[in-house]
C-alpha positions as CSV (number, residue, x, y, z in Angstrom):
1,H,25.2,55.0,-26.6
2,G,24.2,51.8,-27.5
3,G,25.4,50.1,-24.3
4,A,23.4,52.3,-22.3
5,F,19.9,51.2,-24.3
6,L,21.1,47.6,-23.8
7,D,21.7,48.1,-20.1
8,A,18.3,50.0,-19.4
9,L,16.6,46.8,-21.4
10,A,18.3,44.5,-18.9
11,A,16.8,46.8,-16.1
12,D,13.3,46.9,-17.3
13,G,13.6,49.8,-18.7
14,A,11.4,51.1,-22.2
15,P,14.4,53.0,-23.6
16,R,12.9,54.0,-27.3
17,A,15.5,54.6,-29.9
18,V,16.4,55.1,-33.7
19,W,19.6,53.1,-34.6
20,N,21.8,54.4,-37.8
21,A,23.8,51.1,-37.9
22,L,27.0,50.5,-39.4
23,P,28.2,49.2,-42.9
24,G,28.4,45.4,-42.3
25,P,26.5,42.2,-41.8
26,L,26.6,42.7,-37.7
27,W,23.2,44.4,-37.2
28,S,21.6,41.0,-37.0
29,E,23.8,40.5,-33.9
30,E,23.1,44.1,-32.7
31,L,19.0,42.8,-32.8
32,A,19.7,39.3,-31.3
33,R,22.1,41.5,-28.3
34,A,19.0,43.4,-27.8
35,V,16.3,40.8,-28.0
36,A,18.7,38.7,-25.2
37,A,18.8,42.1,-23.0
38,T,14.8,42.5,-23.0
39,L,14.2,38.6,-22.3
40,S,16.8,38.8,-19.3
41,S,14.7,41.0,-17.8
42,G,11.7,38.4,-17.7
43,R,9.7,40.3,-20.5
44,G,9.0,39.7,-24.4
45,A,10.5,40.8,-27.4
46,L,9.1,41.3,-31.2
47,V,11.2,42.3,-34.1
48,V,10.0,42.8,-37.8
49,V,12.1,42.7,-41.0
50,P,11.3,43.1,-44.0
51,D,12.2,40.0,-45.7
52,G,12.7,35.8,-45.5
53,R,16.4,36.7,-46.2
54,A,16.8,39.4,-43.3
55,A,14.5,36.7,-40.7
56,A,16.7,33.9,-41.3
57,R,19.8,36.0,-40.4
58,V,18.2,37.3,-37.2
59,D,17.0,33.6,-36.5
60,A,20.6,32.5,-36.9
61,A,21.8,35.1,-34.4
62,L,18.9,34.3,-31.8
63,T,19.5,31.0,-32.0
64,A,23.5,31.3,-31.7
65,L,22.9,33.9,-28.8
66,L,20.2,32.2,-27.1
67,G,20.1,28.7,-28.4
68,P,17.4,26.7,-29.5
69,G,14.0,27.0,-28.7
70,R,13.8,30.3,-27.1
71,H,12.1,31.8,-30.1
72,A,9.7,31.9,-32.7
73,L,9.9,32.6,-36.7
74,L,7.1,33.7,-38.4
75,T,7.6,34.0,-42.0
76,A,5.6,32.8,-45.2
77,D,8.3,30.8,-46.6
78,A,7.7,28.7,-42.9
79,G,4.3,27.4,-44.3
80,P,0.6,27.4,-42.7
81,E,1.2,24.3,-40.4
82,K,4.3,25.2,-38.8
83,R,3.6,29.3,-38.5
84,Y,0.6,28.5,-36.8
85,A,2.2,26.1,-34.2
86,Q,4.5,28.9,-33.5
87,W,1.9,31.6,-33.2
88,L,0.3,29.4,-30.6
89,A,3.1,28.7,-28.5
90,V,3.8,32.7,-28.7
91,R,0.1,33.0,-27.6
92,R,0.6,30.8,-24.8
93,G,3.5,32.6,-23.7
94,A,5.7,29.4,-24.0
95,V,8.2,31.4,-26.0
96,R,8.6,35.0,-25.6
97,A,10.8,36.3,-28.6
98,V,9.6,36.6,-32.1
99,V,11.3,37.8,-35.2
100,G,9.5,37.5,-38.4
101,T,8.2,39.3,-41.3
102,R,5.3,42.1,-41.6
103,A,2.2,40.0,-40.3
104,A,4.5,39.0,-36.9
105,M,3.9,43.0,-36.4
106,F,0.4,41.5,-34.3
107,A,2.2,38.9,-32.4
108,P,0.4,38.5,-29.5
109,V,3.8,38.3,-27.2
110,Q,3.2,38.1,-23.5
111,D,5.1,41.3,-21.3
112,L,5.5,42.8,-24.0
113,G,9.2,44.9,-23.7
114,L,10.8,45.3,-26.9
115,V,9.6,45.8,-30.0
116,A,12.2,46.4,-33.2
117,V,11.7,47.2,-36.9
118,W,14.9,46.8,-39.1
119,D,14.8,48.7,-42.8
120,D,11.3,50.6,-42.0
121,G,11.8,52.2,-45.7
122,D,11.4,49.0,-47.3
123,D,8.2,48.4,-49.0
124,S,7.6,45.0,-48.0
125,H,6.5,46.9,-44.5
126,S,3.6,48.4,-45.9
127,E,0.4,46.1,-46.0
128,Q,-1.1,47.1,-49.5
129,H,-4.9,45.9,-48.6
130,A,-6.9,48.4,-46.3
131,P,-6.2,49.9,-43.9
132,Q,-2.6,49.6,-45.3
133,P,-0.8,49.5,-42.2
134,H,2.7,49.8,-41.9
135,A,4.7,47.9,-39.5
136,R,6.6,50.7,-38.4
137,D,3.8,52.3,-37.2
138,V,1.6,49.4,-36.0
139,L,4.8,49.0,-33.7
140,L,4.7,52.9,-32.7
141,L,1.0,52.3,-31.4
142,R,2.1,48.7,-29.4
143,A,5.2,50.7,-27.8
144,A,3.0,53.3,-26.7
145,L,0.3,51.0,-25.6
146,D,2.4,48.2,-23.8
147,K,4.6,51.0,-22.4
148,C,7.5,48.9,-23.6
149,A,11.1,49.9,-25.6
150,F,11.0,50.7,-29.2
151,L,14.0,50.4,-31.4
152,L,14.1,51.5,-34.9
153,G,17.1,50.5,-37.0
154,S,18.4,50.7,-40.5
155,W,21.9,51.4,-42.6
156,G,20.2,54.5,-44.1
157,C,17.3,56.8,-42.4
158,T,13.6,57.2,-43.7
159,V,12.1,60.7,-42.6
160,E,9.8,59.3,-40.6
161,A,12.8,58.0,-38.6
162,A,14.3,61.3,-38.2
163,Q,10.7,63.1,-37.0
164,L,10.6,60.6,-34.0
165,V,14.6,62.1,-32.8
166,E,13.5,65.8,-33.8
167,S,10.2,65.7,-31.4
168,G,12.1,63.9,-28.9
169,W,10.1,60.7,-29.0
170,A,12.6,58.7,-29.5
171,R,17.0,58.9,-28.9
172,P,19.4,58.8,-31.9
173,L,21.7,56.1,-31.7
174,L,24.9,57.0,-33.9
175,A,28.3,56.1,-34.3
176,G,30.9,58.9,-34.7
177,R,31.9,60.0,-38.0
178,D,35.5,58.6,-37.6
179,Q,33.9,55.2,-36.9
180,V,31.7,55.6,-39.7
181,R,34.5,56.7,-42.0
182,R,36.6,53.3,-40.6
183,T,33.8,51.3,-41.6
184,A,32.5,52.5,-44.7
185,P,33.6,52.0,-48.3
186,L,35.3,54.7,-50.5
187,V,32.5,56.4,-52.9
188,R,33.1,57.6,-56.4
189,T,30.9,59.3,-58.6
190,V,30.1,59.6,-62.5
191,G,27.9,62.1,-63.4
192,D,26.6,63.5,-66.7
193,E,29.8,65.8,-67.7
194,D,31.9,62.6,-67.2
195,L,29.6,60.3,-69.4
196,A,29.6,63.2,-71.8
197,R,33.3,63.2,-72.0
198,D,33.9,59.5,-72.0
199,E,33.8,57.5,-74.9
200,A,33.6,54.3,-73.5
201,A,30.7,55.0,-71.9
202,R,29.0,56.2,-75.2
203,A,30.0,52.6,-76.7
204,A,29.3,50.9,-73.9
205,R,27.1,50.4,-70.9
206,L,29.9,50.5,-68.2
207,P,32.1,53.9,-67.9
208,T,35.5,53.6,-67.7
209,L,35.5,54.7,-64.0
210,A,33.0,51.8,-63.4
211,W,35.1,49.1,-65.5
212,Q,38.6,50.5,-63.8
213,V,37.1,49.5,-60.2
214,A,35.1,46.6,-61.5
215,R,38.6,45.3,-63.0
216,E,40.5,46.4,-59.9
217,G,37.7,45.0,-57.5
218,L,37.7,41.3,-59.3
219,R,41.6,40.6,-58.7
220,H,40.2,40.6,-54.9
221,G,37.2,39.0,-54.7
222,P,33.2,39.7,-55.7
223,V,31.8,42.5,-57.5
224,L,28.6,43.9,-56.9
225,V,26.4,45.4,-60.0
226,Q,23.3,46.9,-58.8
227,V,20.9,47.7,-61.6
228,P,17.4,49.4,-61.0
229,R,14.9,47.1,-62.9
230,R,14.9,43.4,-63.4
231,G,14.5,41.7,-66.9
232,Y,16.2,42.8,-70.0
233,A,15.5,45.8,-71.6
234,P,12.4,47.1,-69.4
235,R,11.3,50.2,-71.2
236,M,12.4,51.2,-75.0
237,A,12.0,54.0,-76.9
238,C,12.3,55.6,-80.3
239,A,15.7,55.8,-81.0
240,Q,15.2,59.1,-83.1
241,C,12.9,61.2,-81.1
242,R,13.0,59.4,-77.8
243,V,9.4,58.9,-77.3
244,P,8.5,55.8,-75.5
245,A,7.3,53.0,-77.6
246,R,3.7,52.0,-76.6
247,C,1.5,48.8,-77.4
248,R,-0.8,49.5,-80.1
249,H,-3.4,47.2,-78.6
250,C,-3.5,48.4,-75.0
251,S,-0.9,51.7,-74.5
252,G,1.3,49.5,-72.3
253,P,5.0,50.1,-72.4
254,L,6.8,47.8,-75.0
255,E,9.6,46.0,-72.9
256,G,12.8,44.1,-75.2
257,Q,13.2,40.4,-74.5
258,D,16.1,38.2,-75.4
259,G,16.3,37.4,-78.9
260,G,15.0,41.1,-79.9
261,V,11.3,40.3,-79.5
262,L,9.0,43.0,-78.1
263,R,6.5,42.3,-76.0
264,C,4.0,44.6,-74.1
265,G,4.4,44.8,-70.3
266,W,0.6,44.9,-69.7
267,C,-1.0,42.7,-72.0
268,G,1.6,40.2,-72.9
269,R,0.8,40.6,-77.0
270,E,4.2,40.6,-79.4
271,E,4.6,43.6,-81.3
272,S,6.1,42.8,-84.6
273,A,5.9,45.6,-86.6
274,W,6.0,49.0,-84.4
275,H,6.7,52.0,-86.0
276,C,6.7,55.6,-83.9
277,P,3.6,57.4,-83.9
278,E,5.3,60.8,-83.6
279,C,8.3,60.6,-86.3
280,G,7.5,57.4,-88.3
281,G,10.9,56.1,-86.9
282,F,11.1,52.1,-87.0
283,R,14.6,52.2,-84.5
284,L,14.4,51.3,-81.2
285,R,16.7,52.2,-78.1
286,A,16.8,50.9,-74.7
287,Q,15.4,53.7,-72.5
288,V,16.1,51.5,-69.0
289,V,18.7,48.4,-69.5
290,G,17.3,45.0,-67.2
291,A,19.5,43.1,-64.9
292,R,19.5,40.0,-67.4
293,R,20.7,42.5,-70.4
294,T,23.7,43.9,-68.3
295,A,24.7,40.5,-67.0
296,E,25.0,39.8,-70.5
297,E,26.8,43.0,-71.2
298,L,29.2,42.4,-68.5
299,G,30.0,38.7,-69.2
300,R,31.2,40.2,-72.7
301,A,33.2,42.8,-71.0
302,F,34.9,40.5,-68.5
303,P,34.7,37.3,-70.4
304,A,36.7,34.9,-68.0
305,V,34.3,36.1,-65.3
306,P,31.3,34.3,-63.7
307,V,28.4,36.5,-63.8
308,R,25.9,35.9,-61.5
309,T,22.5,37.6,-61.1
310,S,19.7,37.7,-58.2
311,G,16.5,39.2,-58.4
312,R,12.7,38.4,-58.4
313,E,13.0,35.4,-60.1
314,H,15.7,33.9,-58.0
315,V,17.2,35.2,-55.2
316,L,20.5,34.3,-53.9
317,D,21.2,34.4,-50.5
318,T,25.3,34.7,-50.2
319,V,27.9,34.6,-52.7
320,P,31.6,32.7,-51.6
321,D,34.3,35.1,-51.3
322,A,36.0,34.6,-54.8
323,P,36.1,36.6,-58.1
324,A,32.6,37.1,-59.9
325,L,30.4,39.6,-61.1
326,V,27.0,39.6,-59.2
327,V,24.2,41.2,-60.9
328,S,21.3,42.4,-58.6
329,T,18.2,44.6,-58.6
330,P,17.9,46.6,-55.3
331,G,16.7,44.5,-52.5
332,A,17.7,41.3,-53.9
333,E,21.6,41.5,-53.0
334,P,23.3,38.5,-51.7
335,V,26.0,39.0,-48.9
336,A,29.3,37.9,-49.9
337,E,31.2,36.0,-47.6
338,G,34.3,38.7,-45.9
339,G,32.5,41.5,-48.2
340,Y,32.3,43.0,-51.6
341,A,35.6,44.4,-53.0
342,A,33.5,46.8,-54.9
343,A,30.4,47.6,-56.2
344,L,28.6,49.5,-59.2
345,L,25.4,51.3,-58.8
346,L,24.1,52.0,-62.1
347,D,21.3,54.0,-63.7
348,G,21.2,56.2,-60.8
349,W,18.8,58.7,-62.8
350,S,16.2,55.8,-63.2
351,M,15.6,55.8,-59.1
352,L,15.8,59.4,-58.8
353,G,13.7,60.7,-61.8
354,R,10.8,58.7,-60.6
355,P,7.6,61.3,-60.2
356,D,7.5,60.5,-56.2
357,L,8.1,62.3,-53.2
358,R,10.2,59.4,-51.8
359,A,12.4,59.1,-54.9
360,G,15.4,60.9,-53.2
361,E,15.4,58.8,-49.9
362,D,14.8,55.2,-51.7
363,A,17.7,56.3,-53.7
364,L,19.9,56.8,-51.2
365,R,18.3,53.7,-48.9
366,R,19.0,51.6,-51.8
367,W,22.5,52.8,-52.6
368,I,23.6,52.3,-49.0
369,A,22.1,49.1,-48.7
370,A,24.3,47.7,-51.6
371,G,27.1,50.0,-50.1
372,A,27.1,48.4,-46.9
373,L,28.0,45.1,-48.1
374,V,31.0,46.1,-49.3
375,R,34.7,46.1,-47.7
376,P,35.4,49.3,-45.9
377,Q,37.6,51.9,-47.6
378,T,40.6,50.5,-45.1
379,E,40.6,47.0,-46.9
380,G,39.8,48.6,-50.5
381,G,36.2,48.7,-50.6
382,T,35.0,51.2,-53.7
383,V,31.5,52.2,-54.8
384,V,31.1,54.0,-58.0
385,V,27.6,55.4,-58.2
386,V,26.3,56.4,-61.7
387,A,24.3,59.7,-60.6
388,E,24.8,63.5,-61.2
389,P,27.1,64.2,-57.8
390,T,25.7,67.8,-57.3
391,L,22.1,66.3,-56.2
392,R,21.9,65.9,-52.5
393,P,21.1,61.9,-52.3
394,V,24.4,61.3,-54.1
395,Q,26.1,63.7,-51.9
396,A,24.8,61.9,-48.9
397,L,26.1,59.0,-50.2
398,V,29.7,60.1,-50.7
399,R,29.5,61.3,-47.3
400,W,28.0,58.1,-45.9
401,D,25.2,60.6,-44.0
402,P,22.0,59.3,-44.6
403,V,20.6,60.9,-41.3
404,G,21.9,64.5,-42.6
405,H,19.7,63.8,-45.8
406,A,16.9,62.4,-43.8
407,V,17.0,65.7,-41.5
408,R,17.1,68.1,-44.3
409,E,14.4,66.8,-45.9
410,L,12.1,66.7,-42.8
411,A,12.7,70.5,-42.8
412,E,11.8,71.1,-46.5
413,R,8.5,68.7,-45.9
414,A,7.5,71.1,-42.8
415,E,7.8,74.0,-44.8
416,L,5.2,72.8,-47.8
417,G,3.3,70.8,-45.0
418,F,3.8,67.3,-46.6
419,P,4.1,63.8,-44.7
420,P,4.9,62.9,-42.2
421,V,4.8,66.7,-40.9
422,S,1.1,66.5,-41.9
423,R,-0.8,63.3,-42.1
424,M,-3.1,62.9,-45.3
425,A,-6.3,60.4,-45.9
426,A,-7.7,59.3,-49.4
427,V,-11.1,58.6,-49.6
428,S,-12.5,56.9,-52.9
429,G,-16.1,55.9,-54.0
430,T,-18.5,57.0,-56.6
431,P,-19.1,61.2,-56.8
432,A,-22.5,60.4,-54.6
433,A,-21.1,58.3,-52.2
434,V,-17.9,60.7,-52.0
435,A,-20.4,64.0,-52.0
436,E,-22.4,62.2,-48.6
437,F,-19.2,61.8,-46.8
438,L,-18.1,65.0,-47.1
439,A,-21.2,66.4,-46.1
440,A,-21.5,64.0,-43.0
441,V,-17.6,64.2,-42.1
442,E,-16.3,66.5,-39.2
443,L,-13.2,67.8,-39.9
444,P,-10.7,69.6,-37.3
445,A,-10.7,73.1,-38.1
446,D,-7.3,73.5,-39.9
447,A,-7.8,70.2,-42.4
448,E,-7.7,71.2,-45.9
449,V,-9.7,69.3,-48.3
450,L,-8.4,68.2,-51.6
451,G,-11.0,67.1,-54.6
452,P,-12.9,65.6,-55.3
453,V,-11.0,64.6,-58.5
454,P,-11.4,61.9,-61.0
455,L,-9.7,58.7,-60.4
456,P,-7.1,57.9,-62.8
457,P,-8.1,54.7,-64.6
458,P,-5.9,51.6,-63.7
459,P,-3.8,49.9,-65.9
460,P,-5.1,47.3,-68.1
461,G,-4.0,43.6,-67.2
């Protein structure tokens, strides 16, 4: 249905679609084609992406398709002067197409014909300051107010995207299962039972299957290793009773550093004489191993292979098509020329075990984003995920079916009355102010009030 969507844009139409993109690097080119079709109808277009790297890819695709000077790039990396000049050009109507990060959702595009958002599940789309607008919600409102086309694209699928389709507000843009299987990598799992039987996994971090896939992949190109946490050993615990190790000054989590130094993740104080308050033990173990420690261990396991890291401190944009181990945190994965030969998704329990309504959805989105950078199964591309294979997000990854996962998640939330089926609002303040608000506010008859409850104290530091 992608061709019909583009035809509708070119014919001055206002189609609305949720697009589940095929694995691979072509998503930016497809977005550029949608923008070009909109411009051909004499209207403007606005594309919002999560970060500067994604914006640069769409920028390059638009330049290749439209030529230079036909669109504006609005990102923080451009600097205030250039960004303001671009904003004025958009305001005057000199430029009719915009691509940018979150703040671009308010760009004053003239004769708006298309609003598009890529990877709406990324946290970067949500403004942290009140009123905390989300790029997806703002663009939904702009599409309704301006009666223009709307496109939500991603390799994955959020529950909100599934609701747009289920409600009939948007149409799905999906490839057939045969085409998905041809473009997706092979996904293999390593669960708890496999780890219990695996002697290598007990002695080292890498399960035997992951080690074998990495070794085979390195014969044909780079191998991606996704680790949920940055740093060396972001979380430590007592080796005897597994109680988390905490700072005696502020109760913050103790983190392992290079050279065996312990430092508090909140107040930054070093701890040289830690002992467990529960059992009195003095030995520590890593609860979670970070990207830097993982790179160190992989360097020992594959001594002749270069190891590169990509994370918050230094994000790589691309890596060459040559044997290398690329250790990355979620969202910082560089694009490999020709695709990765394999990917290892480690410590899946760390993402799935978060006390968050979106834990499963976020884990699947991050896994699929990494897997989408791997070569197709027909070219030998393989992904190994270290997570319990019976869990729903893991099964969805194996089938490469993020839409099915989101639809089932939406049905469960509908039964429980959870967002996005219901709308929730939080009000905080002094007890007197909250009581005054509750006495004055006029709520719908079916509204449910939870609380008031005490606010949790903010973390020190």
